[in-house]
C-alpha positions in Angstrom: 0.1 -0.1 0.0 1.5 3.4 -0.9 1.5 6.0 1.4 0.8 9.6 1.4 2.9 12.8 1.1 2.4 15.0 3.9 3.4 18.3 2.8 3.7 20.2 5.0 6.1 23.7 4.3 8.4 22.1 7.1 7.0 22.6 9.9 8.2 19.6 12.7 6.6 21.0 15.4 2.9 22.0 17.2 5.0 24.7 18.3 5.1 27.1 15.3 5.3 31.2 15.3 2.4 32.7 15.1 2.4 36.5 12.6 0.7 39.2 15.6 1.8 42.0 16.8 3.6 39.9 19.7 6.5 39.8 16.4 9.2 41.9 16.8 9.1 42.8 13.1 5.3 43.5 12.6 3.6 46.7 12.4 0.5 47.8 12.0 -0.7 47.5 8.3 0.3 50.6 6.0 -2.5 52.4 5.1 -1.8 52.2 1.6 -2.1 48.9 0.7 -5.5 48.4 2.3 -9.1 48.1 0.4 -10.6 49.5 3.6 -11.2 46.5 5.6 -10.5 47.3 9.2 -6.3 47.2 9.5 -6.3 46.2 12.3 -8.0 42.9 12.0 -6.8 41.8 8.7 -3.4 42.4 8.3 0.3 43.6 9.3 3.1 45.1 7.8 6.6 42.6 8.2 9.6 44.3 8.4 11.6 41.4 7.8 9.8 40.7 4.8 8.9 44.5 3.4 5.5 43.1 2.7 1.9 42.7 3.9 1.4 39.0 5.7 -1.8 37.5 7.0 -2.1 38.7 10.2 -2.4 35.8 12.7 -0.9 33.5 10.2 2.4 31.0 10.9 5.3 33.9 10.7 6.0 33.5 6.6 9.9 34.4 7.3 10.0 30.8 9.3 7.7 28.8 6.5 7.5 30.9 3.5 4.5 32.5 1.8 3.3 28.0 2.2 0.2 27.3 5.4 1.3 24.7 7.3 -1.0 21.6 7.3 -2.1 18.8 10.0 -0.1 16.2 10.0 -3.1 13.1 9.8 
């Protein structure tokens, strides 16, 4: 029986670093890059990547732009 190859963006632990305001590289989103949505709930500016990133998503610096998935 063939085993299913899991694509998990390099995640090997449940201790995932998330993009939020606790990160030293995070700032509130830049006004010019938003579409009118409430900027405190949509995205953050990542100084290390020099771009907007999805708030509360796994850290793109650590995991890349792909998102980790469950290992089931």
